[in-house]
C-alpha positions, 0 to 999 in steps of 0.5 A: 500500500505504501506505493499507492500513496507515493503515486498519489503524492506524485500525481497531486504534488503540484496542486497541493496547498502551498505548492511553489513555496520552496520550504514547503515543497522541500518539506513534503519531498523529504517527508515522502522519502521518509515514508518510502523508507519507513512505510507503515509501522509494524508490530516489530516496532516497540510502540506498535507491538499491540496494534497491528495495522494489517487490517488497515493496509488491506484497503487500497485508499483513494485520494480525497475527492469531494462527494456530493449529497451530504445530508446536513441532518447527519452532521447537525447532531455533532455541531455545538451551537454557533452562539456557544463556540467558534466552529470550523467544519471539514468534510472529508478533509476539506474546509466547509465554509457553509457549515462553519461558524467562526463568528466574531473573534477578539483582537489578537486571535486568528482562527482559519483553515490552514489553506488560508493561512498558508497564503496569508502568513506562510512564515507562521506556518513555516515556523509551526510546521518545522516544530512538527517535522517528522523524524526518521522512522515516523512513517505516518507523520511523514505521510501526513506532512507529504499529503496534508491538504487542510486543517485548523489554525488557531493562533492567540497573541500574548495575554488574550483569553478566548472566552468561547470554546473552539470546535473543530469537526471532521466529518467523513462521508460514505462512498464506494471508494474508501479515502485516506485523509491527512488533516494537519492542525496548528495551535499556538498560544502566546504568553499567558493566553487562554483557550478551550478546544473541542476536536471531533471526528465523526462520520456517516454510517458505513464510511470506510475512510482512514483518517491520519491526523496530526495536531501540533500545539505550542503553549508559551510561558503561562499559557493554558489550553483545555482540549477534548478529543472525541473519535466517534467515526463509523465502525468501518473506519480507521483512525490514527491521531497524533497530538504533539505538545510543547509546554513552556514555563508555567504553561498548562495543558489539560487534555481528554481523549475518548474513542468509541468509533472505528474498527481500529483507532489510536490516539497518540500524545507526545508532550515535551515539558520544556520550562520550569513549572510546566504542567501536563494532564492527559486523560483518555479512554475507550468505550468499545464493543464487537471486535473494535480495537482502541489504542492510546499511547503517550510519551511525556518528557520532563525536560525541566525541573519542577514540572508535573504530569498526570495521566488517567486512562479508563476503558470499558470493553465488551464482546471481543474488543481490545484496548491498548494503553501505553504510557511512557514518562521520560525524565531528563537529567536536569529535571529534578523535583518533578512529579509524574503519575499514571493510572490505567483501569479497565472494565471488562464486560465479557470474557472475550474482551482484552486490555493491554497496559504498558507503563514505562518510566525512563528516569535520569534524575534522582530527585523525582516522584513517579508512580504508575498502576493498572487494574483489570476486572469485571463489575464489582459483585458485592456492589452489584449484590448491594444494589440488587438487594435495594430493589434495583434491577440487574440492567439498571445496577450495571448501568449505575456501576459502569457510570460510576467507573467511567464518569471520572474520565469526563470529570477531568473536563472543567469547561461546562460547554465541552462537558455538555457536548461530550455527554450528548455525543456519547449518549447518542452514539451508545444508544445505537449499539448493543453495548449502549443498552448497558453503557447509555448512562455512562455519559449522563 
């Protein structure tokens, strides 16, 4: 399948956004060469040992092309109200002005599709893209760089607070041909700025597209970002998402990533805490059933003293589904007096469900506090007996216990708007599934 994407690049290179900019052309060419060398990751790669992309690679993905006849009613449930957010919508990877509602932005805030910013401010795109340039062996990031067509750009100047959240929606349509889509998003917050971001990947039933997304986030000194990521695509789809974070002195990042859709999905976070006082909190989980496979992989590097990180992962699995949780913490030699905590809890609702947990610590400093733990189990039988003895039916008792288990994940979200949206989105999704009969109350 690698050769198919190289042919796509050769065919499309002169028409890709920014074609003719020497630095971008060179970056794309270098990236496609790296992809040609690295190809798709295999289970021989340590960070991919539990997630096999063979199922994905059986498909011969086409280049993204506009599809007519989008049912607006299918998209509407996934849109936050225009009065409650600044919204950008992408259909099959292309910006849709008709479905977007950017609204009035405060002075010092830029919010626009990447194609527009490449034309209006190529210097900013150059600087932001350079920080995300793929390394040798990173085939999927290289492929994204080579074939990116569009994405979101959010840029906030120093001292500016964006009161309303930004919603980013990617909607995948269904068609005869499965398409591969490579969105690339750039978020940059200046000193002491504030923002909230809701990132959504949704799609039509039966859509078989592969989404290979990258988001690069740079937080300057004292900046703060709350970021929620929802992947709820078709059960026939594939999704690989990479979030790259740079967190400077006294800056704070708080992220929550939830996956319920796709045959195979992976959320990956790579964070570098580069300044004293930097703080990074990542929560993630999956609510899956059937033969779905969900992977969340993180790497947080403490590169400065007095930095903090916390990771919480919770998965609810039914049928033959599988969840993978990998969390690596790296502490550099000069990063003394840091705190790093990691917790992974898995609720297995059937004998065929499987969860793999792989915490990892690489510590090169001697004055640190680091911890990790993982649990696996079914519903608490004593708690079930207690609820049943109080006259609660078995299905309702299961709902209550699952709700108590999973609510902690959404409790990491402080924004009322983001929490309300995720509550509704998960309830809608889970109410359509067999497992939803048991999980419908999780998001309530």
